[in-house]
Every structure is written in structure tokens, then in C-alpha cells.
C-alpha positions as CSV (number, residue, x, y, z in Angstrom):
1,M,50.9,30.2,-60.2
2,N,53.1,32.2,-62.9
3,D,50.0,33.4,-64.2
4,M,48.8,35.1,-61.0
5,T,49.7,38.3,-59.2
6,F,50.8,37.7,-55.6
7,A,52.1,39.8,-53.4
8,I,55.5,39.5,-51.3
9,L,54.2,37.5,-48.0
10,D,56.4,38.0,-44.9
11,L,56.3,34.4,-43.6
12,R,57.4,33.9,-40.0
13,L,57.2,30.7,-38.3
14,A,56.3,30.5,-34.4
15,I,56.8,27.7,-32.8
16,G,57.6,28.6,-28.9
17,G,59.1,31.8,-30.3
18,M,59.6,33.2,-33.7
19,V,62.2,31.5,-35.7
20,A,62.7,31.6,-39.5
21,C,61.2,29.3,-41.9
22,P,63.7,27.0,-43.6
23,G,63.2,27.5,-47.7
24,A,61.0,30.7,-47.3
25,A,63.1,33.0,-49.0
26,S,63.3,30.6,-52.1
27,I,59.7,30.0,-51.9
28,L,58.7,34.0,-51.6
29,S,61.0,34.6,-54.5
30,R,58.8,32.4,-56.7
31,I,55.4,34.7,-55.5
32,E,57.1,38.1,-56.0
33,P,54.5,40.8,-57.8
34,R,54.6,41.3,-61.4
35,E,52.3,44.4,-61.8
36,A,53.2,47.7,-60.3
37,S,49.5,49.0,-59.5
38,W,48.9,48.3,-55.7
39,S,45.8,49.0,-53.4
40,A,44.3,48.0,-49.7
41,P,47.2,47.4,-47.1
42,V,47.1,43.5,-46.0
43,R,50.3,41.7,-44.5
44,W,50.1,38.0,-43.4
45,R,51.6,36.1,-40.8
46,F,51.5,32.3,-40.4
47,V,51.3,31.4,-36.8
48,A,52.3,27.8,-35.6
49,R,52.2,26.2,-32.2
50,G,52.3,22.3,-31.5
51,K,49.9,20.8,-34.2
52,S,47.8,23.6,-34.8
53,A,48.5,26.4,-37.3
54,R,46.7,29.7,-38.5
55,V,47.3,32.7,-41.1
56,I,46.4,35.7,-39.4
57,P,46.4,39.6,-40.9
58,S,49.2,41.5,-39.7
59,Q,49.4,45.4,-38.9
60,E,52.2,46.2,-41.0
61,P,51.4,47.1,-44.3
62,I,52.3,45.5,-47.6
63,F,50.1,46.4,-50.7
64,L,48.4,43.7,-53.0
65,S,47.2,43.7,-56.6
66,P,44.0,44.8,-57.1
67,H,43.7,41.5,-59.2
68,F,44.3,39.8,-55.9
69,S,41.2,37.1,-55.2
70,V,39.8,34.9,-52.6
71,S,41.1,32.0,-54.3
72,V,44.6,33.4,-54.7
73,G,44.3,34.0,-50.9
74,L,43.6,30.2,-50.3
75,R,46.0,29.1,-52.5
76,I,48.5,31.1,-50.5
77,C,47.3,30.0,-47.4
78,L,47.4,26.2,-48.7
79,L,51.2,26.7,-49.6
80,L,51.8,28.1,-46.1
81,L,50.1,25.3,-44.2
82,A,52.5,22.6,-46.4
83,L,55.3,24.8,-45.6
84,V,55.1,24.3,-41.8
85,A,53.9,20.7,-42.1
86,S,57.6,20.1,-43.8
87,A,59.1,22.2,-41.6
88,T,57.6,20.4,-37.9
89,A,57.8,16.9,-39.8
90,A,61.5,17.6,-40.2
91,D,61.7,17.8,-36.2
92,T,59.3,15.2,-35.1
93,L,60.5,11.4,-33.9
94,T,59.5,8.0,-35.1
95,L,59.4,4.7,-33.8
96,G,61.3,1.4,-35.4
97,R,61.4,-2.4,-34.1
98,E,64.2,-4.4,-35.4
99,A,64.4,-7.9,-33.4
100,N,64.3,-7.3,-29.5
101,Y,65.4,-3.5,-30.3
102,L,62.8,-0.3,-30.0
103,I,64.7,2.3,-32.3
104,I,63.9,6.0,-32.1
105,R,65.1,8.0,-34.9
106,G,64.6,11.7,-35.9
107,P,66.8,14.1,-38.0
108,Q,67.6,16.1,-34.5
109,V,68.9,12.9,-32.8
110,P,72.6,13.1,-32.9
111,G,74.0,9.8,-34.5
112,A,70.3,9.9,-36.4
113,E,68.7,6.8,-34.2
114,I,68.9,5.4,-30.3
115,R,68.5,1.5,-29.7
116,I,66.9,0.4,-26.8
117,N,66.9,-3.4,-26.0
118,Y,63.6,-3.1,-25.1
119,L,63.2,-5.2,-22.9
120,E,66.4,-6.6,-22.0
121,A,64.6,-8.6,-19.0
122,Y,62.3,-9.0,-16.3
123,C,63.6,-9.2,-12.8
124,R,63.1,-11.1,-9.8
125,A,63.7,-9.7,-6.4
126,D,66.4,-10.8,-4.1
127,S,68.6,-9.8,-6.8
128,T,71.6,-7.5,-5.9
129,D,74.1,-10.3,-4.8
130,A,72.3,-13.0,-7.2
131,D,73.2,-15.0,-10.2
132,W,71.8,-13.0,-12.9
133,V,71.1,-16.1,-15.3
134,Q,70.1,-18.7,-12.8
135,H,67.9,-16.3,-10.6
136,T,67.4,-12.9,-11.4
137,R,66.2,-13.0,-15.3
138,M,63.0,-14.2,-16.2
139,K,62.2,-15.7,-19.8
140,H,59.9,-13.7,-21.5
141,T,58.4,-13.0,-25.3
142,T,57.7,-10.3,-26.9
143,E,55.2,-9.7,-29.9
144,T,54.4,-6.4,-31.8
145,V,50.2,-6.1,-31.6
146,S,50.1,-2.9,-33.8
147,F,52.2,-0.6,-35.5
148,S,50.5,2.8,-36.8
149,D,51.5,3.6,-40.5
150,D,53.1,6.6,-39.7
151,K,55.6,5.2,-37.1
152,K,54.2,7.0,-34.0
153,V,52.5,4.3,-32.2
154,L,53.8,0.7,-31.6
155,K,51.9,-1.6,-29.1
156,L,53.7,-4.7,-27.8
157,R,52.5,-7.5,-25.5
158,C,54.7,-9.3,-23.0
159,K,54.3,-12.7,-21.8
160,L,56.5,-13.9,-19.0
161,E,57.2,-17.4,-17.4
162,D,54.9,-17.1,-14.7
163,G,51.9,-16.0,-16.4
164,L,52.3,-12.2,-16.0
165,V,50.8,-10.3,-19.5
166,V,52.4,-6.7,-20.0
167,D,50.9,-4.7,-22.8
168,H,53.3,-1.8,-23.9
169,T,51.7,1.3,-25.8
170,I,54.9,3.4,-27.1
171,T,53.9,7.0,-28.5
172,A,56.6,9.0,-30.5
173,K,56.2,12.5,-30.1
174,D,58.1,15.8,-31.1
175,D,60.9,15.6,-28.9
176,E,59.7,12.8,-26.4
177,V,58.4,9.3,-26.5
178,D,55.8,8.2,-23.9
179,F,55.4,4.7,-22.3
180,H,51.8,3.4,-21.2
181,L,52.2,-0.2,-19.6
182,T,49.4,-2.3,-18.2
183,A,50.6,-5.2,-16.4
184,R,47.8,-8.0,-15.1
185,N,48.2,-11.2,-13.2
186,P,45.7,-13.6,-14.7
187,S,47.3,-16.9,-13.0
188,D,46.2,-17.9,-9.8
189,K,49.8,-17.3,-8.3
190,R,51.8,-14.4,-7.4
191,S,54.1,-13.2,-10.2
192,E,57.7,-13.1,-9.4
193,A,58.6,-10.2,-11.8
194,H,59.5,-7.1,-9.3
195,W,61.3,-4.7,-12.1
196,A,62.3,-4.7,-15.6
197,Q,65.2,-3.2,-17.7
198,P,64.9,-1.0,-20.6
199,C,68.6,-0.6,-21.9
200,V,69.2,2.5,-24.1
201,R,72.4,2.8,-25.8
202,L,73.6,6.0,-25.8
203,G,76.9,5.6,-27.3
204,D,76.6,7.6,-30.7
205,F,74.4,10.1,-28.8
206,T,77.3,11.3,-26.8
207,G,79.6,11.3,-29.3
208,F,81.5,7.8,-28.5
209,G,79.8,5.1,-30.4
210,P,82.0,2.0,-31.3
211,A,83.0,3.5,-34.8
212,K,84.7,6.4,-32.5
213,T,86.5,4.8,-29.7
214,K,86.9,1.0,-28.4
215,D,86.7,2.5,-24.9
216,N,83.2,1.2,-23.6
217,Y,83.2,4.1,-21.0
218,A,84.3,7.1,-22.6
219,Y,80.8,8.1,-22.9
220,L,80.9,7.9,-18.9
221,P,81.2,11.9,-18.6
222,K,78.6,12.9,-20.7
223,C,76.1,10.9,-18.3
224,F,74.3,12.6,-15.1
225,I,71.7,11.9,-12.6
226,F,70.5,14.3,-9.9
227,L,72.3,14.1,-6.3
228,D,71.4,16.5,-3.6
229,G,68.8,18.6,-5.9
230,K,71.8,19.1,-8.5
231,L,72.9,17.5,-11.5
232,E,76.0,15.4,-11.0
233,R,78.0,14.1,-14.0
234,M,79.4,10.7,-13.9
235,P,81.2,9.4,-12.4
236,T,79.7,11.0,-9.4
237,R,81.3,11.4,-5.6
238,D,81.7,8.0,-3.9
239,W,81.6,6.0,-7.3
240,A,81.3,2.3,-6.0
241,T,83.4,-0.5,-7.5
242,Q,82.5,-3.6,-5.7
243,A,79.7,-6.3,-6.5
244,R,78.7,-9.6,-7.7
245,Y,79.7,-8.2,-11.5
246,I,81.6,-5.1,-12.4
247,P,82.0,-2.2,-13.6
248,G,78.9,-0.1,-13.8
249,Q,76.9,1.8,-11.0
250,V,73.3,1.5,-9.6
251,W,71.5,4.1,-7.5
252,C,68.5,2.7,-5.6
253,P,65.7,5.1,-4.7
254,A,64.4,5.6,-0.7
255,N,61.6,3.2,-1.3
256,V,63.1,0.1,-2.8
257,P,65.3,-2.7,-1.1
258,R,68.5,-2.5,-1.7
259,T,68.7,-6.3,-2.0
260,D,66.1,-5.8,-5.4
261,V,68.4,-4.0,-7.6
262,N,70.9,-4.7,-10.3
263,P,73.7,-7.0,-9.0
264,R,76.3,-4.1,-10.1
265,P,78.5,-2.0,-7.9
266,L,75.7,-0.2,-5.6
267,S,76.2,3.3,-4.6
268,K,75.3,4.9,-1.2
269,L,73.8,8.0,-2.5
270,V,70.1,8.1,-3.1
271,P,69.2,10.0,-6.0
272,S,67.2,13.1,-5.8
273,N,64.5,12.4,-8.6
274,G,64.1,9.5,-11.5
275,L,65.9,11.1,-14.1
276,I,69.0,9.8,-15.6
277,G,70.6,11.1,-18.8
278,C,73.4,12.4,-20.9
279,F,74.5,15.0,-23.2
280,S,75.2,15.0,-26.9
281,G,78.6,15.0,-28.0
282,D,78.5,19.1,-29.0
283,E,76.1,19.5,-25.6
284,K,73.5,20.9,-27.6
285,M,71.0,18.4,-27.1
286,V,70.3,16.1,-23.9
287,F,68.5,12.5,-23.6
288,A,66.9,11.8,-20.2
289,T,64.4,8.9,-19.0
290,A,62.5,8.5,-16.3
291,W,59.9,5.9,-15.2
292,E,57.2,5.5,-12.6
293,P,57.0,3.6,-10.2
294,Y,61.2,3.3,-10.7
295,Q,62.9,0.4,-9.3
296,E,66.6,1.6,-9.8
297,L,68.8,4.4,-12.1
298,F,71.8,2.3,-13.8
299,Q,74.8,2.9,-15.5
300,G,75.9,-0.2,-17.3
301,V,78.4,-2.0,-19.5
302,G,76.9,-1.5,-22.9
303,R,77.4,2.1,-23.3
304,C,73.9,2.3,-21.7
305,L,71.9,4.1,-19.3
306,H,68.7,2.9,-17.3
307,S,65.6,4.0,-15.5
308,D,64.4,0.2,-14.7
309,F,60.4,0.1,-13.9
310,R,59.2,-1.2,-10.8
311,L,56.3,-4.3,-10.9
312,G,56.6,-5.2,-7.4
313,G,55.1,-9.0,-7.9
314,L,51.3,-8.5,-8.6
315,Q,49.0,-10.7,-6.9
316,P,46.2,-13.3,-8.7
317,G,44.0,-10.8,-10.6
318,E,45.9,-7.6,-10.0
319,T,46.8,-5.0,-12.5
320,R,49.2,-2.2,-12.3
321,V,50.0,0.5,-14.6
322,V,53.3,1.9,-15.5
323,R,54.4,5.1,-17.4
324,G,57.5,6.3,-18.7
325,K,59.4,8.9,-20.8
326,I,62.3,9.6,-23.1
327,Y,62.8,13.1,-23.7
328,I,65.3,14.1,-26.4
329,V,65.5,17.9,-26.1
330,R,67.8,21.1,-26.3
331,N,70.3,21.4,-23.5
332,D,68.2,23.7,-21.1
333,I,68.2,21.6,-17.6
334,P,65.8,23.8,-15.7
335,A,63.0,23.3,-18.4
336,L,63.7,19.5,-18.4
337,L,63.4,19.4,-15.0
338,K,60.4,21.6,-15.1
339,R,58.7,19.4,-17.8
340,Y,59.7,16.1,-15.6
341,Q,58.0,17.3,-12.6
342,N,54.7,18.0,-14.6
343,D,55.2,14.6,-15.8
344,F,55.9,12.7,-12.8
345,P,54.9,14.9,-9.7
346,E,55.3,11.7,-7.8
347,H,59.0,11.9,-7.6
348,A,59.8,15.5,-8.4
349,K,61.8,17.3,-5.7
């Protein structure tokens, strides 16, 4: 590159809107022209949206050396593509798996990672006032079927004590994690599994992890659900305090029997939608999660939040599909709601 004559390129990276490309100034300083003879007004703009990128000519003039060649232009384009690849890779999420924990990692994640007990439990019906160990929780095993080299796609298989098999495809994207589950009952008996718990640990995300405080509930005011169509922080109004096990809080949707949820204090309030989430410590980022169909929303005792998905007890030979999302996005609640409505029109209000 040092033997060639380059033009100063106006490098702008457009992802959603125009933003400055990190490191552009240092790169451009290395490709300044070394000769004073100029001709042919040309200017290039680098545009990236999502996973596509292109270099296009701009109307704004800049003068290139007469020695400028196609090979030089190609090398510049390759340089720009490398720049956007490194810039976008820095903001993408990846997955990890340790013991029973699913781990979401990314430089934009407050605390660097989010750990999920995945899955904490598969559960029987009639659970609201029942012994958790003796009645509600079912035995299950989870095996890793495959894990992509780029740590973006993880496939798991759960086998339950009553024969139910649940296949999970978990895909990390730029600012979300997508869950696609297929539950099938190959046995000759109805499955007892009515719902299941992904337990998302959010102490570090909210700025109230164990390293900062011994108070397991200091994170609570950072958490929210939607009531009467509006975001409401926790503890919400009419906070319930009585149950077989305390503390915590459960919100049951209208279509689920109130006898079939977590044996923690059950709110009399019905959530407006299936979103539950929290703000980061600096309030710049939002975590939110939702499933379809969902059994309950739950604020638990492990600095955690749940959107627990519903299985409903599959009949022999029956197959059911369950979908889920985790969003890790900038603090823009109207944009989050719009995205949720597009992903889950069944429960959007």
C-alpha cells in the first residue's frame, strides 16, 4: 500500500442511520495521496445495512491521482469490507454452554454475559399450591446435539421422565437470541409436562450483581412488565406477598388456569402482553424476553426474571412448536414494543 497513490476516502458506516466508523481516521491517514496531480472527480461512500454491504459513488467531489487503477479500487473496497466486518462483529451476540447454563455473550451486554439456567425445570399442572420437589418439578436430561463453530447456533435435546422429547434450536443474532422448540410425545400416554422454566440471571446486567451487593432484590426497581398497556416497574402496584413459597411474584395471563403456575405470590393483575424485562444499571440498555405460548411471567429469587413457556400436556403422538425471544437492545421502549408485536402478534396489545 505504501507504494501506491490513494485518495482520501470519506468513509461512513450506515447501520440504521449514519454513524462514524471506529478507527476510520487512523485507516484514512495511511492512505492519503502522495502526489499533487489530480483529476476525475470521484468520491466513495461505504453503506452497510444488516448483513449486506456495498461501496457506491457519491455526488460529492474528491480528486484522485491519474495513476488510480481498478486494482487499487478493488483493494480499497476490500479494505472497507474488512472494516465493516470488524465493526459489525463487535456488536453481535454469541452463545456458550456450561453445565446446565446457556450463556449469552457480547461486548454490548452490561456485565459482558447473561447466564440462563436452561432449563431450570419442566413442570406439572396444579402447581400453584403444591410441593415443588414432590409434585411440580419433573426429572429431565439435556444433551448438546450440535454447536456451530461461530458460537451462533446451538441445538439441544431434552428428554423428560414421562417420555416427552423437546428439541431446541437457539440462534444468536446481532441484538437478540431466537428460540425454536419442537416438543413431541412418542409415548402411548399423555405427557404431564405443562410448562417449563428458563431462569435468566440479571444481577450483573442491572448493576446489582453479587459482587456489588448482597441484597438479592436490589435489582427489582430495574425490572418491568406491562400492565394496562403501559410499562410498570417492580414492585408493581398490588404486590402479592402470600404463597406456599416466598418471596417473588407471578403474573398469570388470562388464558392460563391460575392453579397451574409457580407456587410463589400470585399477583391479581393480568399482564397486557408476554414481555418481561429490565434496564441496565446506566439505563442505556434493555433486556426483555417473551415466549409463545407462555404460561406465566415471574420475578424470582435468583436475581432472575422468567417468561415461562407453556406445553399444555401433549397427547400421544402429538407435536407442538414453541417460539421464544430474548432482546438485548438500546433503551427505546416504543421500538421494543413494535418489534415484539411483529414477532408475537398472538399476544400483542
